[in-house]
C-alpha positions as CSV (number, residue, x, y, z in Angstrom):
1,M,-41.9,-8.7,29.6
2,T,-38.2,-9.6,30.2
3,T,-36.2,-7.2,32.2
4,V,-32.8,-6.3,30.6
5,P,-30.0,-6.5,33.3
6,M,-28.8,-3.1,34.3
7,E,-25.2,-4.0,33.3
8,F,-26.3,-4.0,29.7
9,D,-27.9,-0.5,29.9
10,P,-25.9,2.0,27.6
11,A,-26.0,4.7,30.4
12,Q,-24.6,2.2,32.9
13,I,-21.9,1.0,30.5
14,E,-20.9,4.6,29.8
15,A,-20.7,5.4,33.5
16,K,-18.5,2.4,34.0
17,S,-16.1,3.3,31.2
18,P,-14.1,6.5,32.0
19,P,-10.9,6.8,30.0
20,E,-8.7,5.5,32.9
21,A,-10.7,2.3,33.1
22,R,-10.5,1.3,29.5
23,M,-8.3,-1.4,28.2
24,Y,-5.1,-0.5,26.4
25,N,-5.5,3.1,27.4
26,D,-2.0,4.3,28.0
27,D,0.3,7.0,26.5
28,M,1.6,4.6,23.8
29,A,-1.8,4.1,22.2
30,K,-1.2,6.9,19.7
31,E,2.5,6.4,19.3
32,P,4.9,6.8,17.6
33,M,3.4,9.8,15.7
34,K,2.0,11.5,18.9
35,S,5.5,12.2,20.4
36,A,7.1,12.6,16.9
37,L,4.8,15.5,16.2
38,E,5.1,17.0,19.7
39,N,8.9,17.0,19.5
40,N,9.1,17.7,15.8
41,P,6.2,20.0,14.9
42,E,7.8,21.2,11.7
43,I,7.3,17.8,10.0
44,Y,3.5,18.3,9.9
45,F,2.9,22.1,9.5
46,V,2.0,22.8,5.9
47,P,0.7,26.4,5.3
48,P,-2.2,26.6,2.9
49,Q,-0.5,29.0,0.5
50,R,0.4,28.0,-3.0
51,G,2.6,29.0,-5.9
52,S,5.0,31.9,-5.5
53,E,4.3,32.3,-1.8
54,W,6.5,29.2,-1.2
55,G,9.6,31.0,0.1
56,T,12.8,31.3,-1.8
57,W,14.8,28.8,-3.8
58,E,17.7,28.8,-1.4
59,F,18.1,25.9,1.0
60,K,16.9,26.9,4.5
61,P,18.1,24.6,7.3
62,G,15.4,23.5,9.7
63,S,12.5,23.4,7.2
64,Y,11.5,19.9,6.3
65,Y,10.2,20.8,2.8
66,D,12.8,23.5,1.8
67,T,15.6,20.9,1.8
68,T,17.9,19.2,-0.6
69,T,19.3,15.8,-1.5
70,G,21.4,13.8,0.9
71,S,24.6,14.4,-1.0
72,K,24.2,18.2,-0.7
73,H,22.6,18.4,2.8
74,P,25.0,19.7,5.5
75,Y,23.8,17.1,8.0
76,W,23.8,14.1,5.7
77,K,26.4,14.7,3.0
78,N,29.2,12.9,4.8
79,K,27.0,9.9,5.6
80,K,26.8,7.0,3.1
81,L,23.1,7.2,2.2
82,P,21.6,4.9,-0.4
83,S,22.4,5.5,-4.1
84,P,21.2,3.6,-7.1
85,T,22.6,0.1,-7.3
86,K,21.8,-3.4,-8.6
87,D,23.8,-5.1,-5.8
88,I,21.3,-7.1,-3.7
89,D,23.5,-7.2,-0.7
90,Q,23.9,-3.4,-0.7
91,L,20.1,-3.0,-1.3
92,R,19.5,-5.2,1.8
93,S,21.9,-3.2,3.9
94,D,20.4,0.1,2.7
95,L,16.8,-1.0,3.4
96,L,17.6,-2.2,6.9
97,K,19.8,0.7,7.9
98,W,18.1,3.7,6.2
99,G,14.6,2.5,5.5
100,Y,14.9,2.8,1.8
101,C,17.0,1.5,-1.1
102,I,17.2,2.5,-4.8
103,I,17.3,-0.2,-7.5
104,E,19.2,1.1,-10.5
105,N,17.6,0.6,-14.0
106,A,14.8,-1.5,-12.6
107,I,12.6,-0.6,-15.6
108,A,14.0,-0.3,-19.1
109,T,13.9,3.0,-20.9
110,N,11.2,2.0,-23.5
111,Q,8.9,0.9,-20.7
112,I,9.4,4.1,-18.8
113,E,8.4,6.2,-21.9
114,A,5.3,4.0,-22.4
115,M,4.2,4.6,-18.8
116,R,4.9,8.3,-18.9
117,K,2.8,8.7,-22.1
118,R,0.0,6.6,-20.6
119,V,0.0,8.5,-17.3
120,L,-0.1,12.0,-19.0
121,E,-2.9,10.9,-21.4
122,Q,-4.9,9.5,-18.6
123,A,-4.4,12.6,-16.4
124,E,-5.6,14.8,-19.2
125,G,-8.6,12.5,-19.9
126,E,-9.7,12.5,-16.3
127,R,-9.4,16.3,-16.1
128,Q,-11.6,16.6,-19.2
129,A,-14.1,14.2,-17.8
130,R,-14.1,16.2,-14.6
131,I,-13.3,13.2,-12.4
132,A,-9.6,14.1,-11.8
133,Q,-8.5,13.6,-8.2
134,K,-6.7,16.8,-7.4
135,T,-4.2,16.7,-4.5
136,P,-2.4,19.6,-2.7
137,S,0.7,18.5,-4.7
138,G,-0.9,18.0,-8.1
139,Q,-3.0,15.1,-9.3
140,N,-3.4,11.4,-8.5
141,I,-4.5,8.7,-10.9
142,N,-6.0,5.8,-8.9
143,C,-6.6,2.2,-9.7
144,C,-4.1,2.3,-12.6
145,I,-4.7,-1.5,-13.2
146,N,-7.7,-0.4,-15.3
147,K,-5.9,2.2,-17.2
148,G,-3.1,0.5,-19.2
149,R,-1.7,-3.0,-19.8
150,C,1.7,-1.8,-18.7
151,F,0.4,-1.3,-15.2
152,E,-0.7,-5.0,-14.9
153,G,3.0,-5.9,-15.4
154,L,4.1,-3.4,-12.8
155,I,2.0,-5.1,-10.1
156,E,3.2,-8.5,-11.2
157,Q,6.8,-7.3,-11.4
158,D,6.8,-9.0,-14.8
159,P,10.4,-9.0,-16.1
160,S,9.1,-8.0,-19.6
161,I,7.9,-4.7,-17.9
162,V,10.1,-4.5,-14.8
163,Q,13.5,-6.0,-15.6
164,G,14.4,-5.8,-12.0
165,G,11.3,-7.7,-10.9
166,P,13.0,-10.9,-9.7
167,L,15.3,-8.9,-7.4
168,I,12.5,-6.8,-6.1
169,E,10.4,-9.8,-5.3
170,Q,13.2,-11.4,-3.4
171,L,13.6,-8.3,-1.2
172,M,9.8,-8.1,-0.7
173,T,9.6,-11.7,0.4
174,E,12.5,-11.3,2.8
175,A,10.8,-8.2,4.3
176,L,7.2,-9.3,4.3
177,G,7.3,-13.0,4.3
178,P,5.7,-15.2,1.5
179,D,2.5,-14.6,-0.3
180,W,2.5,-10.8,0.1
181,I,-0.1,-8.8,-1.9
182,C,-0.5,-5.3,-3.5
183,T,-2.5,-2.7,-1.6
184,S,-2.9,-0.2,-4.5
185,L,-1.3,1.3,-7.6
186,I,-1.4,5.0,-8.0
187,A,0.3,7.5,-10.3
188,A,1.3,10.5,-8.2
189,I,1.8,13.6,-10.3
190,S,3.5,16.6,-8.6
191,L,2.9,19.9,-10.3
192,K,4.4,23.4,-10.1
193,G,2.5,25.5,-7.5
194,G,1.6,22.5,-5.4
195,V,2.3,22.3,-1.7
196,P,4.4,19.7,0.1
197,Q,2.9,16.8,2.0
198,A,3.2,16.4,5.7
199,L,5.7,13.7,6.7
200,H,3.9,10.5,7.6
201,Q,4.2,6.7,7.8
202,D,2.4,4.4,5.3
203,Q,2.4,1.6,7.9
204,T,-0.1,2.6,10.5
205,D,-0.1,-0.5,12.6
206,S,2.6,-0.8,15.3
207,A,2.0,-4.5,16.2
208,E,5.0,-5.5,14.1
209,A,7.5,-2.9,15.2
210,L,10.4,-5.3,14.6
211,K,9.8,-5.4,10.9
212,P,7.7,-3.8,8.2
213,T,4.2,-5.1,7.3
214,L,4.2,-2.8,4.2
215,V,6.9,-1.9,1.7
216,N,6.3,0.8,-0.9
217,T,7.8,0.7,-4.4
218,L,8.3,4.2,-5.9
219,T,8.8,3.9,-9.6
220,A,10.5,7.0,-11.0
221,I,8.8,7.8,-14.3
222,S,10.7,11.2,-14.2
223,D,14.1,11.9,-12.8
224,I,13.4,13.1,-9.3
225,D,15.4,15.4,-7.0
226,Q,15.0,18.6,-4.9
227,N,14.0,20.6,-8.0
228,N,10.9,18.8,-9.0
229,G,9.3,17.4,-5.9
230,G,11.6,14.5,-5.0
231,T,10.0,12.5,-2.2
232,L,10.8,14.0,1.2
233,L,12.1,11.5,3.8
234,I,14.1,11.2,7.0
235,P,16.7,8.5,6.5
236,G,16.6,5.9,9.4
237,S,13.4,7.2,10.9
238,H,11.8,3.8,10.5
239,D,14.3,2.5,13.1
240,V,14.0,5.5,15.4
241,L,10.3,5.3,15.6
242,S,10.2,1.5,15.9
243,R,12.8,1.5,18.7
244,A,10.7,4.1,20.6
245,M,7.7,1.8,20.3
246,R,9.6,-1.3,21.5
247,E,11.2,0.6,24.4
248,R,7.8,2.3,25.2
249,R,9.3,5.8,25.2
250,P,8.5,9.0,23.3
251,V,10.2,9.8,20.0
252,G,12.7,12.6,20.5
253,K,14.2,15.1,18.1
254,L,14.5,13.7,14.6
255,P,17.2,14.4,12.0
256,P,16.3,16.7,9.1
257,A,14.5,15.5,6.0
258,I,16.1,15.2,2.5
259,N,14.7,15.0,-1.0
260,L,15.1,11.6,-2.6
261,E,17.3,11.7,-5.7
262,A,16.5,8.9,-8.2
263,P,16.8,8.6,-11.9
264,A,13.9,7.7,-14.2
265,G,13.7,3.9,-14.4
266,S,14.8,3.3,-10.9
267,I,12.6,1.8,-8.2
268,T,12.9,2.9,-4.6
269,L,11.8,0.5,-2.0
270,T,10.7,2.2,1.3
271,D,10.0,0.6,4.6
272,G,6.4,1.4,5.5
273,R,7.5,2.9,8.8
274,I,9.8,5.6,7.3
275,L,8.7,9.2,7.6
276,H,8.2,10.6,4.1
277,G,6.0,12.8,2.0
278,T,5.7,14.5,-1.4
279,G,8.1,17.4,-2.1
280,I,7.6,20.7,-3.9
281,N,7.9,20.8,-7.7
282,H,9.6,24.0,-8.6
283,T,9.7,23.2,-12.3
284,D,7.3,23.5,-15.2
285,E,7.4,19.7,-15.9
286,P,5.2,17.2,-14.1
287,R,7.0,14.9,-11.7
288,I,5.5,11.4,-12.0
289,V,6.0,8.5,-9.5
290,M,4.1,5.2,-9.6
291,L,3.2,4.2,-6.0
292,N,2.8,0.5,-5.8
293,S,2.7,-0.7,-2.1
294,M,3.1,-4.3,-1.1
295,Q,2.0,-5.7,2.2
296,T,1.4,-8.8,4.3
297,N,-1.7,-10.7,3.1
298,W,-3.6,-10.3,6.3
299,K,-3.9,-6.5,6.1
300,R,-6.8,-4.7,4.5
301,Q,-5.9,-3.3,1.2
302,Q,-6.1,0.4,0.3
303,E,-7.7,-0.3,-3.1
304,N,-10.9,-2.4,-3.0
305,W,-9.7,-4.5,-6.0
306,M,-12.6,-6.9,-5.4
307,L,-15.0,-4.2,-6.6
308,S,-13.0,-1.8,-8.7
309,V,-11.1,-4.0,-11.2
310,R,-12.7,-4.0,-14.7
311,P,-14.1,-7.4,-15.8
312,E,-11.9,-7.6,-18.9
313,V,-8.8,-7.2,-16.6
314,L,-10.0,-10.0,-14.4
315,E,-10.8,-12.2,-17.4
316,R,-7.2,-12.0,-18.7
317,A,-5.4,-11.7,-15.4
318,S,-2.7,-14.2,-14.7
319,Q,-2.9,-16.2,-11.5
320,K,0.0,-14.1,-10.1
321,L,-1.8,-10.8,-10.8
322,L,-5.0,-12.2,-9.2
323,Q,-3.1,-13.2,-6.0
324,R,-1.4,-9.8,-5.9
325,M,-4.8,-8.0,-6.0
326,G,-6.1,-10.2,-3.2
327,F,-8.3,-12.5,-5.2
328,Q,-6.9,-15.4,-3.2
329,A,-8.5,-16.0,0.2
330,T,-6.9,-17.3,3.3
331,T,-8.5,-18.7,6.4
332,G,-8.2,-15.3,8.1
333,S,-9.0,-12.9,5.2
334,Q,-11.2,-12.5,2.1
335,T,-13.3,-15.7,2.4
336,N,-16.4,-15.6,0.3
337,E,-19.4,-17.4,1.7
338,G,-16.9,-19.6,3.5
339,H,-14.9,-20.4,0.4
340,G,-11.3,-19.9,1.4
341,F,-11.2,-21.5,4.8
342,G,-8.1,-23.7,4.8
343,A,-6.5,-21.8,2.0
344,Q,-3.1,-20.0,2.3
345,G,-3.4,-17.2,-0.3
346,L,-1.0,-18.9,-2.7
347,I,-0.8,-18.0,-6.4
348,G,-3.2,-20.3,-8.3
349,E,-4.5,-22.0,-5.2
350,Q,-8.1,-23.1,-6.2
351,A,-9.0,-23.5,-2.5
352,G,-9.2,-19.8,-2.2
353,A,-9.7,-18.5,-5.7
354,L,-12.3,-15.7,-5.7
355,R,-12.4,-14.3,-9.3
356,D,-15.5,-16.4,-10.4
357,F,-17.6,-14.8,-7.7
358,R,-16.9,-11.3,-9.0
359,L,-17.4,-12.3,-12.6
360,A,-20.7,-14.0,-11.8
361,A,-21.8,-10.7,-10.1
362,D,-20.7,-8.7,-13.2
363,R,-22.9,-11.0,-15.3
364,G,-25.8,-10.5,-12.9
365,E,-25.7,-14.3,-12.2
366,Y,-24.3,-14.4,-8.6
367,L,-26.8,-16.5,-6.6
368,R,-25.9,-16.3,-2.9
369,V,-26.9,-19.0,-0.4
370,G,-29.8,-17.7,1.7
371,E,-32.1,-19.2,4.4
372,L,-32.5,-22.9,4.1
373,G,-33.9,-25.6,6.4
374,P,-35.4,-29.1,6.6
375,N,-38.6,-27.9,5.0
376,S,-37.0,-26.1,2.1
377,S,-38.2,-27.2,-1.3
378,Q,-36.0,-29.3,-3.6
379,Q,-36.0,-26.3,-5.9
380,D,-34.4,-24.2,-3.2
381,L,-32.0,-26.9,-2.1
382,Q,-30.8,-27.6,-5.6
383,A,-30.6,-24.0,-6.7
384,P,-27.5,-23.1,-8.8
385,F,-25.7,-21.4,-6.0
386,T,-22.5,-19.7,-7.2
387,L,-20.7,-21.2,-4.2
388,R,-21.6,-24.7,-5.3
389,K,-20.1,-24.1,-8.8
390,V,-16.9,-22.4,-7.5
391,V,-16.3,-25.3,-5.1
392,A,-17.0,-27.9,-7.7
393,D,-14.7,-26.2,-10.2
394,A,-12.0,-26.0,-7.5
395,R,-12.4,-29.7,-6.7
396,S,-12.1,-30.7,-10.4
397,G,-9.1,-28.5,-10.7
398,G,-7.1,-30.5,-8.2
399,A,-6.8,-28.0,-5.4
400,S,-3.6,-28.1,-3.3
401,A,-5.4,-27.3,0.0
402,P,-8.8,-28.0,1.7
403,L,-11.6,-26.5,-0.2
404,G,-13.5,-24.9,2.6
405,I,-16.6,-27.1,2.7
406,G,-16.0,-30.0,4.9
407,G,-12.4,-29.2,5.3
408,N,-10.4,-28.6,8.5
409,H,-10.6,-24.9,8.9
410,E,-10.3,-24.0,12.5
411,I,-10.8,-20.4,13.4
412,G,-10.7,-18.8,16.8
413,G,-14.0,-18.5,18.7
């Protein structure tokens, strides 16, 4: 019987691993939120009460959720915070300085009405089906790609749906680099009686503190302001928190939060590092915002599109929509049985196209490569593996990059 070296014994490993001996175990490991919460506890405290117990309607300085818009806030009203505009230079400046910018009339009025109708119908249907996702603020509708053709265009930034799409895509590419993808598409409905959301960052990684790895698009389906749950945010907090990370120091006292003020049809881009959360809806009308986050293509997506997208959506999806949902592999992410090594995640790139694997699985025809060897039968060796068909189709389609099998696809190890 072979004796296992004592260095591999779990008890010995645990004894040799006190907190002070572990790698990367310093005070910055949980930053920037650790010190942000310690020095600004009010940005996270949300009492459990609902409805009429939520204080008074008057503005109360010092409370992150009982606040108002920037133009009315005593601290912010004399500062030039972002306002709706189509000027790309101003939008760049706003996003860099304040962590958000507001694109005016990004979606045409008729498209907004179509989305509002679809969201409200879907919300009611999910409530009746008893599958509605209730949130402290109201109700979320998840994976909207399956719940209306208009939402496919929203992810693509299709100009026929999103008239400001080309401008948005330019800003996204500048912020995230080329070949960015969509992490999820959610309709967030804020209802009267709901509670506010604790302020938080959408971008949880700190490795890229110099720039965002995620940018959220908040499409206003309703006019939003301090009355109906306009998104709470702290202007410039993306920079404050990132500077603290780069300088390896705690986050100090933060400026007060405001409610976002944005008209229906506008799209607000928010840097993934900005502190934000859902506000309180004091009105009888639902406040609807489509949350459509974009991120660098090496990050794991919030929505598992590979599993959740309906087959009919995949069948009709454009190459652009497939890429946005992550159905294009790169050497470092989403390879399927090796298919995708050498690919770059480009729109329409056959070297990393993954849709056919999913569709084969939907049909019950996905045959994966299993154990093979020199003594395998010809029947086993010549089996109709899905991988074989996908690679053959990619080769016949004139792929623009190595096809994974036999290609140069170095990966660390």
